[in-house]
C-alpha positions as CSV (number, residue, x, y, z in Angstrom):
1,M,78.9,116.6,132.1
2,S,75.7,116.0,130.1
3,K,73.5,112.9,130.8
4,H,74.5,111.5,127.4
5,F,78.3,111.5,128.3
6,E,77.6,110.4,131.9
7,H,75.7,107.3,130.4
8,M,78.6,106.6,127.9
9,A,81.2,106.9,130.7
10,A,79.2,104.6,133.0
11,S,78.7,102.0,130.3
12,A,82.3,102.1,129.3
13,A,83.3,100.9,132.8
14,L,81.3,97.8,132.4
15,P,83.1,94.6,131.5
16,V,82.8,93.5,127.9
17,A,82.1,89.8,127.2
18,L,84.5,88.4,124.6
19,A,83.2,86.5,121.7
20,P,83.9,82.8,122.1
21,S,86.7,81.6,119.9
22,P,85.5,79.1,117.2
23,P,85.8,75.4,117.8
24,A,89.1,73.7,117.1
25,R,87.6,71.9,114.1
26,V,86.4,75.2,112.5
27,R,89.9,76.7,113.0
28,A,91.4,73.6,111.5
29,S,89.1,73.8,108.5
30,V,89.9,77.4,107.9
31,D,93.6,76.7,108.2
32,A,93.4,73.8,105.8
33,R,91.4,75.9,103.3
34,H,94.2,78.6,103.6
35,D,97.0,76.0,103.2
36,D,95.2,74.7,100.1
37,L,95.0,78.1,98.6
38,V,98.7,78.9,99.4
39,R,99.7,75.6,97.5
40,R,97.4,76.5,94.6
41,V,98.7,80.1,94.3
42,R,102.4,79.0,94.6
43,G,101.6,76.4,91.9
44,E,100.3,78.9,89.5
45,Y,103.2,81.2,90.0
46,L,105.7,78.2,89.7
47,E,104.0,77.2,86.4
48,M,104.1,80.7,85.0
49,P,107.2,82.5,86.3
50,G,106.3,85.7,84.5
51,L,102.8,86.0,86.1
52,S,102.0,89.4,87.4
53,L,98.7,90.1,88.9
54,T,97.0,92.9,90.7
55,L,94.9,92.2,93.8
56,G,91.7,92.5,91.7
57,Q,93.0,90.2,89.0
58,A,94.1,87.6,91.6
59,Q,90.6,87.8,93.3
60,R,88.9,87.0,90.0
61,L,91.4,84.2,89.0
62,W,91.0,82.4,92.2
63,N,87.4,83.5,92.9
64,L,88.2,84.8,96.4
65,Q,86.8,87.7,98.5
66,R,89.0,90.7,98.5
67,A,90.1,90.4,102.2
68,E,90.8,86.7,101.8
69,C,92.9,87.3,98.7
70,A,94.9,90.2,100.3
71,C,95.6,88.0,103.3
72,L,96.8,85.2,101.1
73,L,99.0,87.4,98.9
74,G,100.4,89.1,101.9
75,D,101.3,85.7,103.5
76,L,103.2,84.9,100.4
77,V,104.9,88.2,100.4
78,D,105.9,87.7,104.0
79,A,107.2,84.3,103.2
80,G,109.5,85.7,100.5
81,F,107.8,83.8,97.7
82,L,106.1,86.9,96.2
83,A,106.9,90.5,95.9
84,C,104.6,93.5,95.4
85,T,106.0,95.8,92.7
86,S,105.7,99.6,92.7
87,L,102.7,99.3,90.3
88,G,100.9,97.1,92.8
89,T,101.3,93.8,91.0
90,F,102.3,90.5,92.7
91,V,105.1,88.7,91.1
92,R,107.5,85.9,92.1
93,A,110.2,87.4,94.4
94,D,113.0,85.4,92.6
95,T,112.2,86.8,89.1
96,G,114.0,90.1,89.5
97,R,110.8,91.9,88.5
98,A,109.9,93.1,92.1
99,G,111.3,96.5,91.4
100,A,109.2,97.0,88.3
């Protein structure tokens, strides 16, 4: 075994310190922001039943980072409020357009 691999194997056996979890108030703040965004997005889709947005369009409309927007839309799909069409657009699940 080469010295490089010996060193890697030895260091792999060392315990890894876990990053501390954020304080409860930070988690609560993040959860509150997420809940506010969920209400906002649900409101937009309820006001405009025909709304059909791609991930990129949703990002721009709500001024969100891609990962945050994807998580938000994914949560609404998981909740059964939105559906993702075969074209990659997000529509209300109850509009009958989910198969479009």
